[in-house]
N, CA, C and O of each residue as an XYZ file, in Angstrom:
216
protein
N       3.616     -1.693      8.254
C       2.404     -2.412      7.982
C       1.582     -1.598      7.005
O       1.331     -0.413      7.226
N       1.170     -2.227      5.942
C       0.283     -1.594      4.979
C      -1.112     -2.145      5.183
O      -1.298     -3.360      5.258
N      -2.085     -1.270      5.273
C      -3.447     -1.708      5.564
C      -4.441     -1.076      4.597
O      -4.287      0.069      4.171
N      -5.445     -1.844      4.271
C      -6.573     -1.307      3.516
C      -6.249     -0.906      2.094
O      -6.815      0.064      1.588
N      -5.350     -1.627      1.429
C      -4.992     -1.282      0.062
C      -5.702     -2.246     -0.880
O      -5.563     -3.463     -0.762
N      -6.457     -1.691     -1.808
C      -7.177     -2.481     -2.791
C      -7.158     -1.690     -4.093
O      -7.851     -0.680     -4.212
N      -6.367     -2.142     -5.079
C      -6.243     -1.397     -6.333
C      -6.405     -2.324     -7.529
O      -6.089     -3.512     -7.459
N      -6.891     -1.775     -8.606
C      -6.920     -2.428     -9.911
C      -6.211     -1.483    -10.865
O      -6.670     -0.362    -11.089
N      -5.092     -1.930    -11.429
C      -4.332     -1.128    -12.377
C      -4.217     -1.945    -13.656
O      -3.786     -3.098    -13.633
N      -4.605     -1.339    -14.769
C      -4.649     -2.041    -16.044
C      -3.513     -1.573    -16.947
O      -3.039     -0.445    -16.810
N      -3.071     -2.425    -17.865
C      -1.992     -2.045    -18.784
C      -2.306     -0.736    -19.503
O      -3.408     -0.545    -20.016
N      -1.327      0.155    -19.532
C      -1.479      1.441    -20.196
C      -2.154      2.507    -19.363
O      -2.214      3.665    -19.775
N      -2.655      2.144    -18.218
C      -3.350      3.102    -17.363
C      -2.326      3.956    -16.613
O      -1.310      3.443    -16.144
N      -2.590      5.231    -16.505
C      -1.747      6.150    -15.747
C      -2.516      6.519    -14.485
O      -3.677      6.922    -14.543
N      -1.848      6.372    -13.344
C      -2.516      6.670    -12.077
C      -1.697      7.686    -11.286
O      -0.509      7.877    -11.546
N      -2.331      8.321    -10.338
C      -1.661      9.164     -9.351
C      -1.824      8.501     -7.996
O      -2.901      8.009     -7.659
N      -0.758      8.490     -7.229
C      -0.775      7.815     -5.928
C      -0.257      8.802     -4.904
O       0.948      9.046     -4.839
N      -1.139      9.373     -4.104
C      -0.746     10.431     -3.181
C      -1.056     10.040     -1.745
O      -1.903      9.186     -1.484
N      -0.363     10.673     -0.833
C      -0.590     10.438      0.583
C       0.478     11.151      1.388
O       1.453     11.644      0.820
N       0.315     11.212      2.688
C       1.285     11.912      3.528
C       2.621     11.170      3.596
O       2.695      9.975      3.309
N       3.671     11.893      3.979
C       4.985     11.276      4.166
C       4.876     10.135      5.164
O       4.226     10.263      6.201
N       5.520      9.016      4.839
C       5.529      7.876      5.743
C       4.301      6.989      5.651
O       4.141      6.076      6.460
N       3.435      7.238      4.686
C       2.193      6.463      4.577
C       2.389      5.108      3.905
O       1.504      4.255      3.968
N       3.540      4.900      3.260
C       3.807      3.618      2.619
C       3.653      3.629      1.115
O       3.540      2.564      0.507
N       3.643      4.802      0.492
C       3.475      4.880     -0.963
C       4.602      4.169     -1.699
O       4.342      3.330     -2.561
N       5.833      4.487     -1.377
C       6.979      3.870     -2.049
C       7.030      2.382     -1.771
O       7.294      1.596     -2.681
N       6.785      1.981     -0.548
C       6.784      0.558     -0.205
C       5.721     -0.183     -0.999
O       5.977     -1.282     -1.491
N       4.546      0.388     -1.130
C       3.469     -0.243     -1.879
C       3.863     -0.442     -3.337
O       3.650     -1.517     -3.898
N       4.433      0.585     -3.948
C       4.843      0.480     -5.352
C       5.934     -0.573     -5.502
O       5.904     -1.356     -6.451
N       6.890     -0.607     -4.587
C       7.952     -1.614     -4.650
C       7.383     -3.030     -4.545
O       7.863     -3.940     -5.221
N       6.382     -3.219     -3.718
C       5.732     -4.531     -3.600
C       5.019     -4.873     -4.911
O       5.132     -5.997     -5.401
N       4.292     -3.918     -5.477
C       3.526     -4.162     -6.696
C       4.406     -4.513     -7.884
O       4.012     -5.324     -8.722
N       5.601     -3.912     -7.972
C       6.473     -4.182     -9.123
C       7.486     -5.281     -8.843
O       8.304     -5.604     -9.705
N       7.442     -5.854     -7.659
C       8.294     -6.991     -7.356
C       9.662     -6.669     -6.810
O      10.507     -7.561     -6.730
N       9.918     -5.433     -6.430
C      11.210     -5.073     -5.844
C      11.359     -5.607     -4.421
O      12.477     -5.706     -3.914
N      10.261     -5.947     -3.780
C      10.286     -6.557     -2.451
C       9.666     -7.943     -2.570
O       8.517     -8.147     -2.177
N      10.423     -8.897     -3.112
C       9.849    -10.209     -3.424
C       9.466    -11.044     -2.217
O       8.676    -11.978     -2.352
N       9.994    -10.741     -1.049
C       9.686    -11.553      0.134
C       8.402    -11.137      0.822
O       8.034    -11.713      1.846
N       7.711    -10.139      0.273
C       6.456     -9.696      0.885
C       5.391    -10.758      0.658
O       5.194    -11.220     -0.466
N       4.714    -11.137      1.717
C       3.642    -12.122      1.626
C       2.495    -11.709      2.527
O       2.658    -10.906      3.446
N       1.355    -12.263      2.252
C       0.256    -12.185      3.193
C      -0.783    -11.159      2.867
O      -0.542    -10.180      2.161
N      -1.949    -11.417      3.405
C      -3.046    -10.482      3.296
C      -3.740    -10.325      4.638
O      -4.835     -9.768      4.718
N      -3.103    -10.816      5.688
C      -3.679    -10.693      7.021
C      -2.670    -10.043      7.957
O      -1.460    -10.205      7.801
N      -3.176     -9.325      8.904
C      -2.325     -8.702      9.909
C      -2.618     -9.325     11.262
O      -3.737     -9.771     11.517
N      -1.617     -9.355     12.128
C      -1.830     -9.891     13.472
C      -2.733     -8.980     14.278
O      -3.509     -9.439     15.116
N      -2.626     -7.690     14.018
C      -3.504     -6.741     14.708
C      -4.250     -5.941     13.651
O      -3.702     -5.672     12.582
N      -5.478     -5.558     13.930
C      -6.248     -4.805     12.941
C      -5.641     -3.433     12.687
O      -4.990     -2.857     13.559
N      -5.859     -2.925     11.499
C      -5.355     -1.594     11.138
C      -6.332     -0.537     11.643
O      -7.548     -0.663     11.497
N      -5.786      0.465     12.216
C      -6.601      1.564     12.720
C      -6.086      2.866     12.152
O      -4.877      3.092     12.096
N      -6.983      3.708     11.739
C      -6.602      5.055     11.306
C      -6.759      5.982     12.486
O      -7.691      5.850     13.280
N      -5.843      6.917     12.594
C      -5.906      7.896     13.674
C      -6.359      9.216     13.089
O      -5.723      9.750     12.180
N      -7.423      9.728     13.593
C      -7.939     10.997     13.151
C      -7.781     12.024     14.246
O      -8.194     11.799     15.384
N      -7.191     13.138     13.912
C      -7.071     14.218     14.882
C      -8.384     14.971     14.949
O      -8.993     15.262     13.920
N      -8.822     15.289     16.162
C     -10.100     15.970     16.306
C      -9.928     17.458     16.324
O     -10.909     18.192     16.439
């Protein structure tokens, strides 16, 4: 499940996309470039929660 992603990328723009292992970086890029064409939706059945270690 990918949650809370909101990006604007313009032609010719170079970006850096960082995050911890398993965060969904590769999956997100594959969705954006169309390698995962069956991806649909903007709603989740359950809300996304971030876990913060205290």
